[in-house]
TORTORMI-780779 format. One record per residue (C-alpha): chain; residue number from 1; x, y, z. Coordinates in steps of 0.001 Angstrom, whole numbers, plus 524288, in hexadecimal, padded with zeros to 5 digits. Example, Ala and Ser with C-alpha at 12.3 -4.5 7.8 and 13.67 -1.06 7.14 Angstrom:
! TORTORMI-780779
+----+-----+-------+-------+-------+
| ch |   i |    px |    py |    pz |
+----+-----+-------+-------+-------+
|  A |   1 | 8300C | 7EE6C | 81E78 |
|  A |   2 | 83566 | 7FBDC | 81BE4 |
+----+-----+-------+-------+-------+
! end
This chain:
! TORTORMI-780779
+----+-----+-------+-------+-------+
| ch |   i |    px |    py |    pz |
+----+-----+-------+-------+-------+
|  A |   1 | 2FFC9 | 38AFF | ECC51 |
|  A |   2 | 303C0 | 37CB1 | ECC16 |
|  A |   3 | 30E45 | 37804 | ED549 |
|  A |   4 | 31B0D | 37416 | ECE7E |
|  A |   5 | 31B15 | 367BD | ED6E3 |
|  A |   6 | 30CEF | 362DA | ED759 |
|  A |   7 | 3108C | 35553 | EDC40 |
|  A |   8 | 31733 | 359A2 | EE8AE |
|  A |   9 | 3204A | 36361 | EEF16 |
|  A |  10 | 32C35 | 3681A | EE7FC |
|  A |  11 | 337E5 | 35F58 | EEAE2 |
|  A |  12 | 34283 | 36555 | EF310 |
|  A |  13 | 34E75 | 369B7 | EEBA4 |
|  A |  14 | 35C15 | 3667A | EEFEC |
|  A |  15 | 36392 | 37285 | EF3B1 |
|  A |  16 | 371C2 | 37470 | EF73A |
|  A |  17 | 36DF5 | 37568 | F057F |
|  A |  18 | 36651 | 3689F | F0595 |
|  A |  19 | 37126 | 36195 | EFE44 |
|  A |  20 | 37B07 | 36686 | F082D |
|  A |  21 | 3722F | 3624B | F1366 |
|  A |  22 | 370A2 | 3548D | F0DEA |
|  A |  23 | 37F38 | 3539C | F0B73 |
|  A |  24 | 38214 | 357A9 | F197D |
|  A |  25 | 37856 | 34DA5 | F1EC5 |
|  A |  26 | 37E6E | 342CE | F1698 |
|  A |  27 | 38C29 | 3465F | F1B09 |
|  A |  28 | 387BD | 34738 | F293B |
|  A |  29 | 38102 | 339F1 | F2844 |
|  A |  30 | 38D25 | 333CE | F2265 |
|  A |  31 | 39593 | 33A08 | F2CE1 |
|  A |  32 | 38DE0 | 33332 | F379C |
|  A |  33 | 389F1 | 326AC | F309F |
|  A |  34 | 3970B | 3230B | F2A92 |
|  A |  35 | 39DA4 | 31FFE | F37B4 |
|  A |  36 | 391C3 | 31809 | F3BBD |
|  A |  37 | 39220 | 3108A | F2EF1 |
|  A |  38 | 3A09F | 30DF0 | F30D1 |
|  A |  39 | 39E82 | 308D0 | F3E96 |
|  A |  40 | 3934D | 2FFF3 | F3A82 |
|  A |  41 | 39A1E | 2F9C9 | F2EC7 |
|  A |  42 | 3A6DD | 2F82D | F3655 |
|  A |  43 | 39FC3 | 2F166 | F4188 |
|  A |  44 | 39A14 | 2E7A4 | F37C5 |
|  A |  45 | 3A72A | 2E42C | F317C |
|  A |  46 | 3B131 | 2DA22 | F3567 |
|  A |  47 | 3BED9 | 2DE77 | F38F9 |
|  A |  48 | 3C3EA | 2D8E0 | F2C18 |
|  A |  49 | 3BAD2 | 2E213 | F2499 |
|  A |  50 | 3BE84 | 2ED99 | F2D22 |
|  A |  51 | 3CCF5 | 2EB69 | F2A5A |
|  A |  52 | 3CA42 | 2ED9D | F1BDA |
|  A |  53 | 3C89F | 2FC15 | F1F00 |
|  A |  54 | 3BBE9 | 2FDCB | F1766 |
|  A |  55 | 3B53F | 30593 | F2200 |
|  A |  56 | 3A8EE | 30937 | F1A66 |
|  A |  57 | 3A6F3 | 2FC04 | F13D1 |
|  A |  58 | 39B73 | 2F3B3 | F17E2 |
|  A |  59 | 39EA4 | 2E706 | F1EFB |
|  A |  60 | 39F88 | 2DADA | F167F |
|  A |  61 | 396E4 | 2D3AA | F204A |
|  A |  62 | 38FA4 | 2D8D0 | F2C0F |
|  A |  63 | 3973D | 2D486 | F3811 |
|  A |  64 | 390D9 | 2D7C5 | F452D |
|  A |  65 | 39B1B | 2D0FC | F4D62 |
|  A |  66 | 3A184 | 2DE11 | F50A9 |
|  A |  67 | 394AA | 2E2B3 | F56A8 |
|  A |  68 | 393AE | 2D6B4 | F5F3F |
|  A |  69 | 3A1D1 | 2D853 | F6365 |
|  A |  70 | 39FEA | 2E6D2 | F6646 |
|  A |  71 | 39417 | 2E3CC | F6EB8 |
|  A |  72 | 39956 | 2D88D | F76C6 |
|  A |  73 | 3A776 | 2D569 | F733E |
|  A |  74 | 3AF4E | 2E1BE | F705C |
|  A |  75 | 3BB6F | 2E33F | F78AA |
|  A |  76 | 3BECB | 2EE52 | F81F3 |
|  A |  77 | 3CCB6 | 2EADC | F854B |
|  A |  78 | 3CC64 | 2DCDF | F8A16 |
|  A |  79 | 3BDB9 | 2DCDB | F8CE8 |
|  A |  80 | 3B570 | 2D8A6 | F8146 |
|  A |  81 | 3A736 | 2DAAD | F84F6 |
|  A |  82 | 3A2FF | 2E418 | F7A4B |
|  A |  83 | 39B35 | 2F070 | F7BD6 |
|  A |  84 | 38F1C | 2E9D4 | F8169 |
|  A |  85 | 39230 | 2ED2F | F8F97 |
|  A |  86 | 3944D | 2FB61 | F8BE3 |
|  A |  87 | 386D0 | 2FBC2 | F85AA |
|  A |  88 | 37FFD | 2F7CE | F923A |
|  A |  89 | 3889F | 30110 | F9A00 |
|  A |  90 | 384A9 | 30C2B | F90F4 |
|  A |  91 | 37652 | 308A7 | F92A0 |
|  A |  92 | 377C8 | 30856 | FA176 |
|  A |  93 | 37E5D | 315BE | FA11D |
|  A |  94 | 3765C | 31CA8 | F96AF |
|  A |  95 | 3684E | 31906 | F9A17 |
|  A |  96 | 36829 | 31DDF | FA844 |
|  A |  97 | 370A7 | 329A5 | FA4C2 |
|  A |  98 | 36711 | 32E06 | F9A48 |
|  A |  99 | 35B0D | 32B59 | FA297 |
|  A | 100 | 36032 | 3329B | FAE7B |
|  A | 101 | 365CE | 33E4E | FA727 |
|  A | 102 | 35957 | 3402C | F9F1F |
|  A | 103 | 3505A | 33EBC | FAAE3 |
|  A | 104 | 35829 | 347AB | FB3DD |
|  A | 105 | 35AC3 | 35154 | FA8DE |
|  A | 106 | 34C40 | 3522E | FA5CA |
|  A | 107 | 34912 | 35519 | FB401 |
|  A | 108 | 353E4 | 35F42 | FB4CA |
|  A | 109 | 34F8E | 36580 | FA80D |
|  A | 110 | 34187 | 36656 | FACA2 |
|  A | 111 | 34575 | 36C32 | FB9AE |
|  A | 112 | 34E64 | 37638 | FB347 |
|  A | 113 | 343C6 | 379FA | FA994 |
|  A | 114 | 33B72 | 37E23 | FB52C |
|  A | 115 | 34693 | 3854B | FBBF8 |
|  A | 116 | 34913 | 39225 | FB50C |
|  A | 117 | 3500A | 39B5F | FBE72 |
|  A | 118 | 35743 | 3A79C | FBA97 |
|  A | 119 | 363C9 | 3A3EB | FB39C |
|  A | 120 | 35EE2 | 39664 | FAFD9 |
|  A | 121 | 36403 | 39802 | FA1F3 |
|  A | 122 | 371B4 | 39A05 | FA748 |
|  A | 123 | 37036 | 38E3A | FB023 |
|  A | 124 | 36BE4 | 38579 | FA4ED |
|  A | 125 | 376F1 | 38AA4 | F9C90 |
|  A | 126 | 380A4 | 386DC | FA727 |
|  A | 127 | 37A44 | 37984 | FA807 |
|  A | 128 | 37BE7 | 377A9 | F9964 |
|  A | 129 | 38A01 | 37C37 | F9A21 |
|  A | 130 | 38C87 | 37266 | FA502 |
|  A | 131 | 386BF | 3679D | F9CC0 |
|  A | 132 | 38FF7 | 36AF8 | F9190 |
|  A | 133 | 39C59 | 369E6 | F99BE |
|  A | 134 | 3A42D | 35DFD | F9523 |
|  A | 135 | 3A1D5 | 35302 | F9EC7 |
|  A | 136 | 3B024 | 34F05 | F9E05 |
|  A | 137 | 3B2BB | 35A2A | FA783 |
|  A | 138 | 3AA77 | 3535E | FB1D9 |
|  A | 139 | 3B028 | 345BB | FB068 |
|  A | 140 | 3B99D | 34602 | FBBC5 |
|  A | 141 | 3B030 | 34C40 | FC590 |
|  A | 142 | 3A5A9 | 342BF | FC142 |
|  A | 143 | 3AEC3 | 33724 | FC2F9 |
|  A | 144 | 3B1E9 | 33B94 | FD0D3 |
|  A | 145 | 3A38D | 33DEC | FD3DB |
|  A | 146 | 39F51 | 330A5 | FCE85 |
|  A | 147 | 3AA1F | 329F0 | FD640 |
|  A | 148 | 3A609 | 330CA | FE2D0 |
|  A | 149 | 39804 | 32BF1 | FE19F |
|  A | 150 | 39C2E | 31E3F | FDD3F |
|  A | 151 | 39647 | 31F56 | FCFA1 |
|  A | 152 | 3A2D8 | 31F88 | FC7BB |
|  A | 153 | 3A46B | 31437 | FBE14 |
|  A | 154 | 3961E | 31070 | FBEF4 |
|  A | 155 | 389EE | 31112 | FB678 |
|  A | 156 | 382AD | 31A24 | FC006 |
|  A | 157 | 38E92 | 32314 | FBFDE |
|  A | 158 | 38F44 | 32471 | FB116 |
|  A | 159 | 38073 | 32618 | FB07F |
|  A | 160 | 3814D | 33128 | FBA6D |
|  A | 161 | 38C2A | 337A6 | FB29B |
|  A | 162 | 38443 | 33738 | FA5FD |
|  A | 163 | 37849 | 33CB5 | FACEA |
|  A | 164 | 38024 | 347E1 | FB2CF |
|  A | 165 | 38672 | 34BBB | FA5F8 |
|  A | 166 | 379C5 | 34A71 | F9E55 |
|  A | 167 | 370E9 | 3522A | FA762 |
|  A | 168 | 374C2 | 36028 | FA36F |
|  A | 169 | 37150 | 35E66 | F9516 |
|  A | 170 | 36540 | 3560B | F97DD |
|  A | 171 | 36049 | 35FDB | FA1DE |
|  A | 172 | 361D5 | 36B4A | F989C |
|  A | 173 | 35B0C | 36441 | F8D71 |
|  A | 174 | 34F5D | 36100 | F95F5 |
|  A | 175 | 34F34 | 36E87 | F9C1B |
|  A | 176 | 34EE2 | 37500 | F8EB7 |
|  A | 177 | 343B6 | 36BFD | F8AE9 |
|  A | 178 | 33B9C | 36E19 | F972F |
|  A | 179 | 33DC6 | 37CBF | F983D |
|  A | 180 | 33530 | 37FA0 | F8C7A |
|  A | 181 | 329AD | 377A7 | F916E |
|  A | 182 | 31ECF | 38163 | F94C4 |
|  A | 183 | 31E94 | 3848B | FA339 |
|  A | 184 | 30FC2 | 3843B | FA2EB |
|  A | 185 | 3105E | 3757D | FA124 |
|  A | 186 | 31789 | 3738A | FAE02 |
|  A | 187 | 30F2C | 37DAC | FB4E8 |
|  A | 188 | 302CE | 376AD | FB0AB |
|  A | 189 | 30851 | 369CE | FB5A0 |
|  A | 190 | 30B9A | 37015 | FC2CE |
|  A | 191 | 2FDB9 | 37544 | FC3BC |
|  A | 192 | 2F915 | 36737 | FC212 |
|  A | 193 | 301C8 | 36321 | FCD65 |
|  A | 194 | 30D66 | 35DA9 | FC5FF |
|  A | 195 | 31AA8 | 35F3D | FCC56 |
|  A | 196 | 3287B | 35F9B | FC6EF |
|  A | 197 | 329DF | 350FB | FC49A |
|  A | 198 | 31C43 | 34EC9 | FBF20 |
|  A | 199 | 31DE7 | 359F9 | FB56D |
|  A | 200 | 32B1B | 3549D | FB17A |
|  A | 201 | 326F5 | 34673 | FAF7C |
|  A | 202 | 31954 | 3488E | FA9EF |
|  A | 203 | 31B03 | 354FD | FA1F0 |
|  A | 204 | 328EF | 3593C | F9F62 |
|  A | 205 | 32FAE | 34C33 | F9D41 |
|  A | 206 | 3259D | 346F2 | F936F |
|  A | 207 | 326DB | 353BA | F8BE8 |
|  A | 208 | 335A2 | 3522E | F8B7A |
|  A | 209 | 335FF | 344A6 | F8541 |
|  A | 210 | 33CCF | 349B1 | F78CF |
|  A | 211 | 3474F | 35032 | F8119 |
|  A | 212 | 348A2 | 343DC | F8957 |
|  A | 213 | 34B6F | 33C3C | F7CE5 |
|  A | 214 | 3558E | 3461B | F7840 |
|  A | 215 | 35C8A | 346DD | F854D |
|  A | 216 | 35C3D | 3381B | F86F2 |
|  A | 217 | 36260 | 335EC | F799F |
|  A | 218 | 36CCE | 34037 | F7BF1 |
|  A | 219 | 37016 | 33A93 | F8942 |
|  A | 220 | 36FD6 | 32C8B | F847E |
|  A | 221 | 378EB | 32F61 | F791C |
|  A | 222 | 3825D | 3373E | F8163 |
|  A | 223 | 38304 | 32D3F | F8C54 |
|  A | 224 | 383AD | 32148 | F837F |
|  A | 225 | 38EA6 | 3274E | F7B71 |
|  A | 226 | 3961C | 32C44 | F8751 |
|  A | 227 | 3A3FA | 3273C | F88C9 |
|  A | 228 | 3AB3A | 32F7C | F92B8 |
|  A | 229 | 3A18C | 32F38 | F9DFB |
|  A | 230 | 39F5C | 320B3 | F9C55 |
|  A | 231 | 3ADF0 | 31E42 | F9C50 |
|  A | 232 | 3B037 | 32663 | FA88F |
|  A | 233 | 3A455 | 3237E | FB115 |
|  A | 234 | 39E5E | 31667 | FACFB |
|  A | 235 | 3A8F3 | 30D31 | FB1BE |
|  A | 236 | 3AF6F | 3018E | FAB2D |
|  A | 237 | 3A37F | 2F8B6 | FACA8 |
|  A | 238 | 399BA | 302C0 | FA784 |
|  A | 239 | 3A065 | 3084F | F9B7D |
|  A | 240 | 396B2 | 30CCE | F9108 |
|  A | 241 | 3971A | 308A9 | F82CC |
|  A | 242 | 39F02 | 31452 | F7E50 |
|  A | 243 | 3AA29 | 3114B | F8797 |
|  A | 244 | 3AA0C | 302E5 | F8430 |
|  A | 245 | 3A9D3 | 3064B | F75B8 |
|  A | 246 | 3B5FD | 30E83 | F77A7 |
|  A | 247 | 3BC83 | 3031A | F7EB0 |
|  A | 248 | 3B90B | 2F9B9 | F73A9 |
|  A | 249 | 3BDA7 | 302A4 | F68B5 |
|  A | 250 | 3CA63 | 30612 | F6F8D |
|  A | 251 | 3CDF7 | 2F830 | F739F |
|  A | 252 | 3DBFD | 2F5C1 | F6F4F |
|  A | 253 | 3DC3C | 2E713 | F714F |
|  A | 254 | 3DAD6 | 2DE6F | F654D |
|  A | 255 | 3D5B7 | 2E254 | F57F6 |
|  A | 256 | 3CE18 | 2EEFF | F5669 |
|  A | 257 | 3C0E4 | 2EA42 | F51AB |
|  A | 258 | 3BAED | 2F5C6 | F4A98 |
|  A | 259 | 3AE3A | 2EEB6 | F47AA |
|  A | 260 | 3AC0C | 2EC0E | F5621 |
|  A | 261 | 3AF80 | 2FA26 | F5983 |
|  A | 262 | 3A5B4 | 2FF5B | F4F9E |
|  A | 263 | 39B0E | 2F627 | F5463 |
|  A | 264 | 39D7B | 2FA25 | F627F |
|  A | 265 | 39CC0 | 30881 | F5EA6 |
|  A | 266 | 38FBA | 3069B | F57CF |
|  A | 267 | 38A57 | 2FED0 | F634A |
|  A | 268 | 38E1A | 309DF | F6C71 |
|  A | 269 | 38741 | 31418 | F6417 |
|  A | 270 | 37B80 | 30B9C | F60D3 |
|  A | 271 | 372EA | 30F2C | F6C79 |
|  A | 272 | 3737A | 31E1E | F6ADD |
|  A | 273 | 37183 | 31C97 | F5C36 |
|  A | 274 | 365AA | 313EC | F5E59 |
|  A | 275 | 35FDA | 31D9B | F67FB |
|  A | 276 | 36183 | 328D9 | F5E6F |
|  A | 277 | 35B83 | 32121 | F533C |
|  A | 278 | 35007 | 31C7E | F5B6A |
|  A | 279 | 34D98 | 32971 | F6272 |
|  A | 280 | 351AF | 3332E | F5812 |
|  A | 281 | 343CE | 33803 | F55EE |
|  A | 282 | 34211 | 33AC6 | F6479 |
|  A | 283 | 34F59 | 34141 | F6507 |
|  A | 284 | 34BE3 | 34AAA | F5A0D |
|  A | 285 | 33EDB | 34DB4 | F608F |
|  A | 286 | 3458E | 3507B | F6D6F |
|  A | 287 | 34FB5 | 35948 | F6730 |
|  A | 288 | 3450C | 360CA | F600A |
|  A | 289 | 33CDB | 361F4 | F6C5A |
|  A | 290 | 34894 | 3666B | F7437 |
|  A | 291 | 34BE5 | 370A2 | F69EF |
|  A | 292 | 33E16 | 375F8 | F6A40 |
|  A | 293 | 33CBC | 3755C | F7902 |
|  A | 294 | 34A3A | 37A61 | F7C3F |
+----+-----+-------+-------+-------+
! end
């Protein structure tokens, strides 16, 4: 019997479910993209255009002066140095915080995957519960502790704080990844004379590259976007971008320059967005691998 569609497969028919799915995706995309569009077009307008109140209208001419001002000339009170210093402060805080928390968390996760005493499930549950406690509860004790060891209001101090608060989640993610690795693999390596560190660096860590990418992106985004810990622990000379952005937007002296505020906001969010766009494929692989492994 001849096929009713000899030239190819039968085209998919639109159903009520697929139409609803596409409609939801369009609405969700607009929900997230419309604020971004508004920020971009506002940052490219002059203040005279902004005063017209046409918030969704395209700029008459592309004006990048607000971006230059946001980077190096926006005012925080009486100091007009832009958000450039906050960018380098955020880099100095985020890079070592991510590197240390991922490295230490991977070692902890590997060690805990080998340690399976009676009641270990309860212990790991308590560890997860401790990691979910709001860190605002620990602010005052942490301030006192940092002051006692002379790390308060310093870059090493805020890096240490981020590492401490990031370790529970990072450790559990790595532990869940390593725990499903066949024990025979480690036993065979021990037979060949490999010890704890050699197995970790030459076998386990290379296998966990997808999870390293996922954890690094999660840590980087959380630390870069942090406001409260940076405000409390970094010190006046080491304030990250988020804190300086808040100071620029809430400056009450002079005219409120909305185009500069929008440009500064985009500049602050640009690095995490770029990382997600450039590493999205690795992130999806790591999430999938973690779901299968865990």
